[in-house]
Every structure is written in C-alpha cells, then in structure tokens.
C-alpha positions in Angstrom: 1.1 1.1 18.4 1.7 4.6 19.0 4.8 4.0 20.2 6.2 2.5 17.5 4.6 5.2 15.3 6.5 7.9 17.6 9.4 5.9 17.7 9.4 5.7 13.7 8.6 9.8 13.3 11.4 11.0 16.0 14.3 8.8 13.9 13.0 10.6 10.9 13.8 14.2 12.5 16.8 12.9 14.0 17.6 11.2 10.9 17.2 13.1 8.2 19.6 11.7 6.0 18.3 8.4 6.0 16.3 6.4 3.4 12.8 6.2 3.6 10.2 4.7 1.2 8.3 7.3 -0.6 6.0 7.3 -3.7 5.6 8.4 -7.1 3.5 11.1 -8.0 2.4 9.7 -11.6 -0.1 12.7 -12.2 3.3 14.6 -12.8 5.8 12.3 -13.7 6.7 11.4 -17.2 8.9 9.2 -19.5 9.0 10.5 -23.1 10.9 9.6 -26.3 12.9 11.9 -28.4 13.9 10.7 -31.5 14.2 12.4 -35.0 12.1 11.6 -37.9 13.5 12.9 -41.3 15.3 14.8 -39.2 12.3 16.7 -37.0 12.3 16.1 -33.5 9.7 14.7 -32.7 9.0 14.1 -28.6 5.9 11.3 -27.2 4.8 10.1 -23.9 4.5 6.6 -22.6 1.1 7.4 -20.9 1.4 4.4 -18.3 4.3 2.8 -16.3 5.4 2.4 -12.5 8.8 3.3 -10.6 10.5 2.4 -7.4 13.2 4.4 -6.2 15.3 4.1 -3.3 17.2 7.4 -3.0 19.9 9.0 -0.2 22.2 11.6 -1.6 24.8 10.5 0.4 25.5 6.8 0.1 24.0 6.5 -3.8 25.6 3.2 -3.5 23.2 1.7 -1.6 19.9 4.0 -3.7 18.4 1.9 -6.3 15.6 2.5 -9.0 13.5 0.3 -11.0 11.0 1.1 -13.9 8.5 -0.7 -16.3 6.9 0.8 -19.4 3.6 -0.2 -20.5 4.6 -0.3 -24.1 1.3 -0.1 -25.9 0.9 3.4 -24.4 3.1 5.0 -26.2 1.3 8.0 -27.4 2.5 10.4 -30.2 -1.1 11.9 -30.8 -2.2 10.1 -34.0 -4.0 7.2 -33.5 -3.0 5.4 -37.0 1.0 5.9 -36.0 0.2 4.5 -32.0 -1.0 1.8 -33.9 1.8 0.8 -36.2 3.9 1.7 -33.2 2.5 -1.8 -31.7 3.1 -4.1 -34.5 6.1 -6.3 -35.0 8.1 -3.8 -36.7 8.4 -1.5 -33.4 7.6 -2.8 -30.2 5.7 -5.9 -30.9 3.6 -5.2 -27.9 1.8 -8.9 -27.8 5.0 -10.6 -27.6 7.0 -8.0 -25.6 4.1 -5.6 -24.0 6.7 -4.7 -21.3 10.3 -2.6 -21.3 12.3 -2.9 -18.3 15.2 -0.7 -16.1 16.4 -2.4 -13.1 19.7 -0.4 -11.8 22.7 -2.3 -10.5 24.8 0.6 -9.9 24.2 4.9 -8.5 27.1 6.9 -8.3 27.6 10.5 -7.5 29.2 13.0 -10.4 29.2 15.8 -8.4 27.5 18.9 -7.9 24.3 17.4 -7.4 24.3 15.1 -10.5 24.3 11.4 -10.6 24.5 8.2 -12.9 22.1 5.2 -12.6 23.6 2.5 -14.5 21.5 -1.4 -15.4 20.3 -3.2 -17.9 17.4 -2.0 -20.1 15.4 -4.8 -21.2 13.1 -3.7 -24.6 11.9 -6.2 -27.6 13.3 -9.5 -26.0 16.8 -7.8 -26.1 18.9 -6.4 -22.8 21.3 -3.9 -23.1 23.4 -2.2 -20.4 22.7 1.8 -20.3 23.7 4.9 -18.7 21.6 7.8 -17.5 22.9 10.8 -15.9 20.6 12.5 -13.4 19.8 15.5 -11.1 17.6 15.4 -7.8 15.8 18.7 -6.8 14.1 18.9 -3.9 10.7 20.5 -3.2 9.8 20.5 0.7 9.5 16.9 1.6 9.1 15.8 -1.9 11.8 15.3 -4.6 12.4 14.9 -8.8 14.5 13.2 -10.4 15.4 14.6 -13.8 17.1 12.8 -16.2 18.2 12.0 -20.0 19.9 8.9 -22.0 20.7 7.8 -25.4 19.4 4.2 -26.8 19.9 2.9 -30.5 16.7 1.4 -31.3 17.9 -0.7 -34.0 20.4 -2.3 -31.3 16.5 -3.3 -29.9 15.2 -4.7 -33.3 12.9 -1.9 -32.4 12.1 -0.4 -36.2 12.7 -3.5 -38.6 12.2 -3.7 -42.2 11.6 -0.7 -43.8 12.0 1.3 -40.9 15.8 0.2 -40.7 16.3 3.3 -43.0 17.9 5.7 -40.2 17.8 8.7 -42.8 13.9 8.6 -42.0 13.9 7.7 -38.6 17.1 8.1 -36.7 18.7 5.1 -34.9 19.7 7.4 -31.7 16.6 7.8 -29.8 16.9 9.8 -26.5 14.9 8.3 -23.3 13.8 11.3 -20.9 12.8 11.0 -17.5 11.0 13.1 -15.0 9.9 11.5 -11.6 7.8 12.9 -8.7 8.7 11.0 -5.3 6.5 12.2 -3.0 6.0 12.0 1.0 2.2 12.1 0.7 0.1 9.7 -0.6 0.4 10.3 -4.5 -2.1 9.9 -7.1 -2.6 6.5 -8.8 -0.2 4.7 -11.3 -0.4 5.4 -15.1 
C-alpha cells in the first residue's frame, strides 16, 4: 500500500499537467442568476448544487464538467418571492426539482480562456448552451469562472402573466465561480 501511495505521489511530481480528481469547495463556490426586473438588474444565488470537474488545460477536449442545481435553493433574499419562484409559473420545483448540465465539449479560446458546451436541462426542456470561462490557479487549487445567457421563456420559466418581458427580461445570465481544491473541501451545499 505504501509503495502504491509513493508511486502515485511521484507520478504527480513527474507529470504536473496530468489530470487528477479534485473536489469542489462549496463554501467558496457559487452559481447565480442575473436577471432584469423592470430594467433593474437583480442577482440571486442557488444555495445548493453539486459539481464535478475534470480539467486539463493542455488537453481541454479530454476535460469534462457536470453540474446539478437544486432549484428549491434559489434565494433572492425575500421569503415570499422565493416561494413564488417554486410554483408552476416559474421553476415548478415539485415536478422539476433539479436543473442539470453535462459538458459535451470543452475547447480552448486562447489566452487562458476556454468554452464548455453541452445540454442544459431545466423545467423539462433541454437546450444546448455554450459558456466561456477562465481558469485561475491558486497554489494547487483552481477557480473556474464564467457566465452565459439563456432565454428563460425557452425553458417556460415565467409562464402566464410573467411572459411579459417588459416586467422580467427574457435573457438571463447564469454566472458561476467554482473553486476546485486539492485538499478536503467544505461539504456540498
């Protein structure tokens, strides 16, 4: 067993660009939604999500990402609004409790920028999205940061009277900041 551990440690030293599994530090990571309500920007986080990222900057095409968001965890800072967002006109969390994204491709954009593509499943609808992102190193840890737009009405988010885009804009930005750490991270949100 000790020989196996020594072999793994030495391979990490000899091959610094190799892909090793690292965990997400949920205490420092976040996924937020930036919308415009009556032309005023409003940003709110999802408090619970899981993410798995395997990333090699030298071979981004061999990398992958998977994210699941608990839609009940959306928190705009107002209890009444949080409850309303859970109903059928918005996220319909009783029927669709989870939003999912799984990468189908990751490519370099140059200059330390990358793009991840894949299907986003939200409220029973699946659409392909593309998200540009950057990767910052902090010792053995990495931070993945990016944002991408979606059209909420394509996912039937904001039905009924809420389809009026003069009240809540159709385009919404999904922003993410994921801290991937080599040491033991905080528990999942």
